[in-house]
C-alpha positions in Angstrom: -31.8 -14.8 29.1 -33.0 -18.2 30.6 -32.7 -21.0 27.8 -35.7 -23.0 27.1 -35.6 -26.7 26.9 -37.8 -29.3 25.3 -38.9 -30.8 28.7 -40.0 -27.2 29.8 -41.9 -26.5 26.6 -43.7 -29.8 26.7 -44.8 -29.6 30.3 -45.6 -25.9 30.0 -47.9 -26.8 27.1 -49.6 -29.6 28.8 -50.0 -27.5 31.9 -51.8 -24.7 29.7 -54.1 -27.2 28.1 -55.0 -28.8 31.5 -55.5 -25.4 33.0 -57.8 -24.4 30.3 -59.9 -27.4 30.6 -60.1 -27.0 34.4 -61.2 -23.3 34.0 -64.0 -24.3 31.8 -65.2 -27.0 34.3 -64.7 -24.4 37.3 -67.9 -22.6 35.9 -69.9 -25.7 36.2 -68.6 -26.1 39.9 -69.4 -22.5 40.9 -72.8 -22.7 39.3 -73.5 -25.7 41.3 -72.3 -24.6 44.5 -75.7 -23.8 46.0 -76.9 -27.3 44.9 -74.1 -29.0 46.8 -74.8 -26.8 49.8 -78.3 -28.2 49.8 -77.1 -31.7 49.5 -75.3 -31.2 52.9 -78.5 -30.7 54.8 -77.4 -33.7 56.7 -74.5 -31.7 58.0 -76.7 -28.8 58.9 -78.9 -31.0 60.9 -76.2 -32.4 62.8 -74.4 -29.0 63.5 -76.3 -28.4 66.8 -75.0 -31.8 68.0 -71.4 -30.8 67.0 -71.8 -27.3 68.9 -73.1 -28.7 71.9 -70.2 -31.2 72.1 -67.6 -28.9 71.1 -65.9 -28.5 74.4 -65.2 -32.3 74.2 -63.4 -32.0 71.0 -60.1 -31.3 72.6 -60.0 -34.7 74.4 -61.4 -36.5 71.4 -58.7 -34.7 69.2 -55.9 -36.2 71.4 -56.6 -39.8 69.9 -56.1 -38.3 66.4 -52.8 -36.9 67.4 -51.8 -40.1 69.0 -52.6 -42.1 65.9 -50.3 -39.8 63.9 -47.5 -39.2 66.2 -47.3 -42.6 67.9 -47.6 -41.3 71.4 -49.0 -43.7 74.2 -52.6 -44.8 73.3 -52.1 -44.4 69.7 -51.1 -46.3 66.6 -47.6 -46.1 65.5 -47.7 -45.2 61.7 -44.1 -46.1 61.1 -45.3 -49.8 61.3 -47.5 -49.2 58.3 -50.8 -47.5 57.3 -53.5 -47.4 60.0 -57.2 -46.8 59.5 -58.7 -43.9 61.5 -61.8 -44.5 63.5 -65.0 -42.5 63.0 -64.1 -40.8 66.4 -60.7 -39.7 65.1 -62.2 -38.6 61.8 -64.9 -36.5 63.5 -62.2 -34.8 65.6 -60.9 -33.2 62.5 -64.2 -31.1 61.9 -63.4 -28.1 64.1 -60.3 -27.5 62.2 -61.7 -28.0 58.9 -64.3 -25.4 59.7 -61.5 -23.0 60.8 -60.0 -23.6 57.3 -63.4 -22.9 55.7 -63.7 -19.6 57.5 -60.6 -18.3 56.0 -62.4 -17.7 52.8 -65.1 -15.6 54.3 -65.0 -11.7 54.0 -62.7 -10.2 56.5 -65.5 -8.0 57.9 -67.3 -11.1 59.0 -64.3 -12.6 60.3 -63.7 -9.7 62.7 -66.8 -10.1 64.5 -67.0 -13.8 63.9 -70.3 -13.9 61.9 -69.3 -16.0 58.9 -72.2 -18.3 58.8 -71.8 -22.3 59.3 -68.0 -22.0 59.5 -68.1 -19.5 62.4 -71.0 -21.2 64.3 -69.1 -24.5 64.2 -66.5 -22.9 66.4 -68.9 -20.6 68.1 -66.7 -19.6 71.1 -63.7 -18.5 69.1 -62.5 -15.1 69.6 -60.8 -13.5 66.6 -58.3 -10.8 67.7 -56.4 -10.3 64.5 -57.7 -10.4 61.1 -55.7 -9.5 57.9 -55.0 -9.7 54.2 -57.0 -8.9 51.2 -57.0 -12.2 49.2 -54.9 -10.7 46.6 -51.7 -9.0 47.5 -51.8 -10.8 50.8 -53.8 -13.9 51.5 -56.5 -13.5 54.2 -55.7 -14.8 57.7 -56.7 -14.6 61.1 -55.4 -15.2 64.7 -57.5 -15.7 67.8 -58.4 -17.8 70.9 -60.5 -21.0 71.1 -61.6 -21.6 74.6 -62.7 -25.1 73.4 -59.3 -26.1 72.1 -57.6 -24.1 74.8 -55.4 -22.8 72.1 -54.3 -19.8 70.1 -55.4 -20.5 66.4 -53.7 -19.1 63.4 -55.3 -19.8 60.0 -54.5 -18.9 56.3 -56.7 -18.6 53.3 -56.1 -20.7 50.1 -56.7 -19.9 46.6 -58.6 -20.8 43.4 -57.2 -24.3 42.6 -57.3 -23.7 38.7 -55.0 -20.8 39.0 -52.9 -22.4 41.8 -52.2 -25.4 39.7 -50.6 -23.2 36.9 -48.3 -21.5 39.6 -47.4 -24.9 41.1 -46.5 -26.7 37.9 -44.4 -24.0 36.3 -41.0 -25.3 35.9 -39.5 -21.8 36.7 -40.4 -22.4 40.4 -37.2 -22.1 42.6 -36.2 -23.6 45.8 -34.4 -21.1 47.9 -33.1 -20.6 51.4 -35.5 -19.4 54.1 -34.7 -16.0 55.8 -32.5 -16.7 58.5 -33.9 -13.8 60.5 -37.2 -15.7 60.4 -36.0 -19.2 60.8 -32.9 -18.9 63.1 -30.5 -21.7 63.4 -31.8 -24.0 60.7 -29.5 -26.5 59.2 -27.7 -25.8 56.1 -29.4 -27.2 53.1 -32.9 -26.4 54.0 -34.7 -25.0 51.0 -38.3 -23.9 50.3 -40.5 -22.7 47.6 -39.4 -19.1 46.9 -43.0 -17.9 46.2 -44.4 -19.6 49.5 -41.5 -18.2 51.5 -42.1 -14.6 50.3 -45.8 -14.8 51.0 -45.4 -16.2 54.5 -42.8 -13.4 55.2 -45.4 -10.7 54.7 -47.3 -11.7 57.8 -44.8 -13.4 59.9 -43.9 -10.7 62.4 -47.5 -9.4 62.7 -48.7 -13.2 63.4 -45.9 -13.8 65.8 -46.6 -10.7 68.0 -50.3 -11.6 68.2 -49.6 -15.0 69.0 -47.2 -14.2 71.9 -49.7 -11.6 73.1 -52.5 -14.2 73.4 -50.4 -16.9 74.8 -49.5 -14.4 77.8 -53.1 -13.1 78.1 -54.9 -16.7 77.9 -52.0 -18.4 79.9 -51.7 -21.1 77.2 -48.8 -22.8 75.5 -51.0 -24.3 72.7 -51.0 -23.1 69.2 -52.8 -24.5 66.2 -51.8 -23.5 62.7 -54.3 -24.1 60.0 -54.8 -23.8 56.2 -56.1 -25.2 53.0 -54.3 -25.2 49.6 -51.8 -22.2 49.4 -53.0 -21.5 52.9 -51.8 -25.0 53.9 -48.3 -24.1 52.5 -48.3 -20.9 54.5 -49.5 -22.8 57.7 -46.8 -25.2 57.3 -44.1 -22.8 57.0 -45.7 -20.8 59.8 -45.6 -23.9 62.1 -41.9 -24.2 61.7 -41.4 -20.4 62.0 -43.4 -20.3 65.4 -41.6 -23.4 66.7 -38.3 -21.5 66.3 -39.5 -18.2 67.7 -41.6 -19.2 70.7 -40.5 -20.6 74.1 -39.4 -24.3 73.9 -42.2 -25.0 76.2 -44.9 -24.1 73.5 -46.9 -26.8 71.8 -47.3 -26.0 68.1 -49.5 -28.2 66.2 -50.5 -27.8 62.4 -53.3 -29.3 60.4 -53.5 -28.6 56.6 -55.7 -29.5 53.8 -54.7 -30.2 50.3 -51.3 -28.8 50.7 -48.7 -28.8 47.9 -45.0 -29.7 48.6 -43.3 -26.6 50.3 -39.6 -27.4 50.5 -36.9 -30.1 49.9 -36.0 -33.2 51.8 -34.0 -31.2 54.3 -37.0 -29.0 55.1 -39.1 -32.0 55.5 -36.7 -33.3 58.1 -37.1 -29.9 59.8 -40.8 -30.1 60.0 -40.6 -33.6 61.3 -38.1 -32.6 64.0 -39.8 -29.2 65.0 -43.5 -29.9 64.4 -44.0 -33.6 65.5 -47.8 -32.8 65.7 -48.2 -32.1 62.1 -51.1 -33.4 60.0 -51.8 -32.9 56.4 -55.2 -34.1 55.1 -55.5 -35.2 51.4 -58.9 -35.9 49.9 -59.3 -38.7 47.4 -57.5 -37.9 44.2 -56.6 -34.4 44.7 -53.7 -33.3 42.5 -52.5 -30.3 44.5 -50.7 -32.4 47.0 -48.4 -34.0 44.2 -47.0 -30.8 43.0 -44.5 -29.4 42.9 -42.8 -32.5 41.7 -40.3 -34.7 43.7 -38.2 -34.6 40.6 -37.7 -30.9 41.2 -36.3 -31.5 44.6 -39.5 -31.2 46.7 -40.5 -33.5 49.4 -43.5 -33.6 51.8 -43.0 -34.1 55.4 -44.7 -36.8 57.6 -48.4 -36.6 58.8 -50.5 -37.6 55.9 -54.2 -38.6 56.3 -55.6 -39.7 53.2 -59.5 -39.4 53.0 -60.5 -42.4 50.6 -64.2 -42.0 50.9 -66.6 -40.8 53.3 -65.8 -42.3 56.8 -62.8 -44.0 55.5 -59.4 -42.7 55.9 -55.8 -43.9 56.5 -52.8 -42.6 58.0 -49.8 -42.9 55.9 -46.4 -43.5 57.6 -43.2 -41.4 56.8 -42.8 -38.6 54.5 -43.8 -38.7 50.9 -45.1 -42.3 51.0 -44.7 -44.0 47.6 -45.0 -47.5 48.7 -48.6 -47.9 50.1 -51.3 -47.9 47.4 -53.8 -46.1 49.5 -51.5 -43.0 50.1 -51.6 -40.0 47.8 -48.1 -40.3 46.2 -49.1 -43.7 44.9 -52.8 -43.4 44.2 -52.3 -40.0 42.2 -49.1 -40.7 40.3 -49.7 -37.7 37.9 -52.1 -34.8 37.5 -53.8 -36.6 34.8 -54.7 -39.4 37.1 -56.2 -37.0 39.7 -59.2 -34.7 40.1 -58.8 -31.0 41.0 -62.3 -30.8 42.2 -61.4 -33.2 45.0 -59.2 -30.3 46.2 -62.3 -28.5 47.3 -63.8 -31.5 49.3 -65.7 -32.8 50.7 -63.5 -33.2 53.8 -65.7 -35.3 55.8 -68.8 -33.4 54.5 -67.2 -30.0 54.5 -66.2 -28.2 51.3 -63.5 -25.5 51.2 -63.4 -22.4 49.1 -65.0 -19.0 48.5 -68.2 -20.7 47.3 -68.8 -22.4 50.4 -68.6 -19.6 52.9 -72.2 -19.7 53.9 
C-alpha cells in the first residue's frame, strides 16, 4: 500500500478545491461560447483573405522556423528573447486551425467539412481519421498541398479534467517503449500516461505517414496538437524522427502543452526535432505542470503569446530567467488562468465549443 505524506495530502486537497472552482466557471465559459464566436467576426471577415493566400503560407512560415531555430535569416534565440513580427505570428494560423479541427466530430473530419477550421486549410486531404475522444483521443493524418507536407494532428481534452490528472502527485516518469523509440539514450523518461496513450495509435500513424510520403513524394511532416494532444504530438515527433528515413523533416507545433518528460527527454527532443515549437497563451497554467520538482522539463521552442499581436520567442528549454516567458510569468497555478488554455491563439480558440 502506498504511504501518504503531508505534502501529497496538502497538494491533492488544494488541487481538488481548485478543480471544483474551475468546473463551476467552465459552465459560464461554455454558455458564452457562441457569444465569443460572434466577437470573432473580424476573423470571419478575414478568412477569405487567409484562404486566398494559403499557398504562400509555406514560404512565410519559414521565417518563423528561422526565428526559433536560428537558421540563416532568423534570430538566434540563444542570445535572449526575440519578438515575433506580425508576419511570423500570422504564419501560425494554418497550424492553429489544424489543432482546432481535432475537436470536431470524426464524421466531419473524414470528408473535411468541419466548418471554419477545415475551410482555413481547404485543400487538406484527410486520409486517416481515428479515435473516439474517450478511450483514444481523436486524431487525423493527411496531406496538405499548401504546406507540401504530411500532417498528423491529435485532439486535446477538457482543461478542468486535464489539470486534475496533471497535478496528481501519483503520476510517474517511466522509460519509453524501446520498440517504439529505438536507440534512445539511457535515462530518458516520460509521463507514463502520455506514453501509454501515444502507443495506442503509434503504429497506425507511422504506417499512414510512410504511405503518404511515398505517394506524395514528400519528406516533410508536421505534427500538431493542443493540450493533451500537444503532449501526444511531442511524443509522436520523436517517435517519427526515430522511425522514418534520416532524410525526413519532422516539424512539431503544439499549443498549451504540459511537460512530457524529464531533462534527458527534453535533450532528445532538442536533438531529434530541432524544428519544434510550443505555443503558450498568456497565463495558461497547463504548460507549468507537471512540476519541475517532480523531474519534468520542457524542451526548447517556446513562443509566449503575451497579448494580441505581441509574442516572444524564449531561448533554451524551460526558461525561468526571462520575465516574459511562461515559467517565470506563471510561477504557480494560482497565478495563472485556466481559460487562457483555450485561447485566443491570435484570434483562434481551441476546444469542442469552438468547432464551428
